[in-house]
N, C-alpha and C positions, 0 to 999 in steps of 0.2 A: 323518496327524495333524499333521505339520509345517505343511502348507498351512493347516489349520484354525487352528493357533496364530497364523499370520501374518495370515490373512484373516478369522478367526472373528468372532464377535459382539463388536464393540468395547466395548459397554457392560458385557458380562459379564467381559471380560478386563481392563478398564481399572483397576479397583481392585487386582487382584492384581499388575499390572505396576507400579503406583505403589509398592506395598509392597516390590517388588524393587529399586527404584532405589538405596537406600543400598548394596546389595551391589555396585554397579558399581565402587566404589573398592576393594573387597576383592579380593585376589589370586585367590580361588576363582572369581571371575567369568570369568577368562580360560579356565577349563576347561569352561565351559558351552557347549552347542551354539550355533552362530552364530545360529540363529533367535531365541533368547532375547535375545542382544545386539541384534539388529536390531529386535526388538519394543520393547526398552527405549529404543533410540535414537528409534524412531517415537514412543513415548510422550513422550520429552523434547521432540521437535520439536513435537508436538501441544500440549504444555503451554506451550512458548515462544510459539507462534503464538496460542494462546488468550489468554495474558497480554498480548501485544502488541496484539491486537485489543481486549481489554478496556480497555487504556489509551487507545486511539484513540476507542473508542465512549463512554467515560465522561468524556472531556475536556469541560470547559466553558470558556466564554470568559474566566472569571476565572482559569483555570489556565494562561494563556498563558506559554510559555517556562518552565514548571515542570520541574525536573530530578528524576527519580525514580531513586534509586540501586538498582543491582542487584548480583548477586554478581560477574558478569563484565563487565557493560555498564552505562552510564547511559542512561536513557530520557529523552528530552526531547520535550515536546509542541510540535510545530511549528505546528499549526493546529487549530482547534476549530469545531464547529458554532456558529452565532450570530456568528461573527467576520466582519467585512467586509474582504476582501483589498484591498490597494492596487490601483487601476485598476478596481475593481468598484463597482457601485452597490447591490448587494444582499448580504445575509449568506449564508454557507455553510449549507446545510441538510443536506448529506451529502457523502460522498467516494467516489470509485471504489475498487474493491477490488484495484487493481494499481498501487500507488505504486512509485516508484523512488528510490534514493538514490545519490549519487556519492561519491567518496572525500573530497570536501571537506565532506560533511555536508549538502549541498543536496538537498532532497526535492522531487520533482515528483509531482503526482497530478491526477486529473480531479475538479474540484469541481462539486457540484450546488448551485444557488442557489435561495434562497427565492422569488425572483421568477419562477422557471422558467428552464430552460436549463442549460447546462453550459459549463465552460471549463477550460483548463489552468492550474494554480496551482503556484507554487514557493514554498518556505519553507526557512529554514535557521537555524542557531544564532544568527546575527547579522542575519538577514533576515526581516522580518515577511512573512506570506503576501502574495503578489503574483500577480494575474491577468496572464498573459503572452499569452493568446490573444485572440480576438475577444470582444467583450462578449456575455454569455449571451443567447441568443434561443430562442424556442420552436420554431424550425424547424431548429436545428443540434444534433446529438447527437455526443458524442465516444465513442470506444471505452472499454472498462473499464480499460485499462492504458496507461501511458506508460513511456518509458525516458529517463533523463538520463545524459549522459556527463560526464567531468571538464572539458570545455570549456563546461559549462552549456548544452548543446544538448539539446532535448527532442524526441523523436519521438513523435507522436500521430496517431491517425486520427480523422477526423470525417466525418459524413454530413449532407448538407443535404436536407431533405424536398422532395419534388416528384414529378412524374410524368415520367420516372423519377427516383428519388433520385440524387444525385451524391455519390460517395465520394472522399475525399482522404487522402493520407498527407503529413504536413508535418513539417518540421524547424523547431522554434521556438527562438528565441534568448532564453534566460532573463534576459539582461541588458537587452533592449530590448523594451518592450511592443509587441505586435502585429507584430513582425518575424519573418517565416518564409520558408522556401523550400519550394515545392511539390515533393514527391518523386514523387508519382503522382496521377493523377486518372482516374476511371472512373465509369460508370453501369451500372445493372442492365439 
């Protein structure tokens, strides 16, 4: 039964778990079995991720740098579809699903462009979206996720089509357009 509570049908359990959320601050919550606490935490994480995704998906170019107050955090829109990043010739039409943020608030993500192709984009509270990788092209594809560190270095992988395709792992400098160090190279 415990496994069913944890892994069971999410849609059937979701409404009852949301009704249990206010009891998390109640002292009686501490006496409940750990599976209920874990499920409530999972529900909270799901709700947080869903809200964050909704903010990113519903952003428009007119809502640039808008601050959305939250209970514990402030949400700020760093980039939006329809926006043309610095160093790019085309508007963003989508974003990868693995963005990264450093302790300075700088966000890195894979941007998909209306003209076709992809590139690595960074944005921050005081930095408009900026393309830091190669200009988007139809034969270069980036991985779904990137990672940025506190030195504003972004690790990303890309693939250049061909027979065979060539794969790269690169360390991009977010402060200098097009500047990178090749970490690895290979082909299939």
